N, C-alpha and C positions, 0 to 999 in steps of 0.2 A: 158315235155314241154307243151303238149296239155292240161294237167290238170291245168296248170297255165294260159294258154292263154284263155280258155273258160270263166272262171269267170271274168277275166279282161275285156273281150269284153262285157259280159253281164252287168257288172257294168257301163261301159261307156254308153251303150245303155240306161240303166235305168236312169242314171244321166242326159243324154241329153233330154230324153222325159219328165222328171219332170221339168226341167228348161225351156223347150219350152212352157209349159202350163202357166207359171207365166208371168205376164206383168211386164216389167222392169219399175222402177219409176225413174224419173229424177227430184229431188226437185228443182234444179236451174231453169229448164225449166218451172215447174209448177208455180214458183214465177213470172216468166216473163209473163205468160199468165194472171195472176191475175192483173198485173199492166199495162194492156193495156190502150190505150187512151180512156178517157171518156169525152163526151161533157157535160159541166155544164152550164145550162141556167143562164141568168142574174138574179140578185136578189138585193134587197135593204137591207142593214144592219140596225141594230137597231139605229145607229147614223145618218141614212138618206143617207149614201153614197151608190151610185149605183155601183154595180160590174157587168161589162159586161160579156157576155158568153165567155167561154174559154175551152180549153182542159186541163184535169188533168191527170197526170201520164204518160206523153209522154217522 
């Protein structure tokens, strides 16, 4: 019984220490960070129409 228990415990310890060093990635969260609100200054289009400043991506 001890012969089976020791390798099992060692494998759990090694697996936990390896996964603790890696940073988890959250693709959905990263996409939300990139789409944060941005202020766009007012500008004039080619056809002469003025577009007032506004927030984009909110």
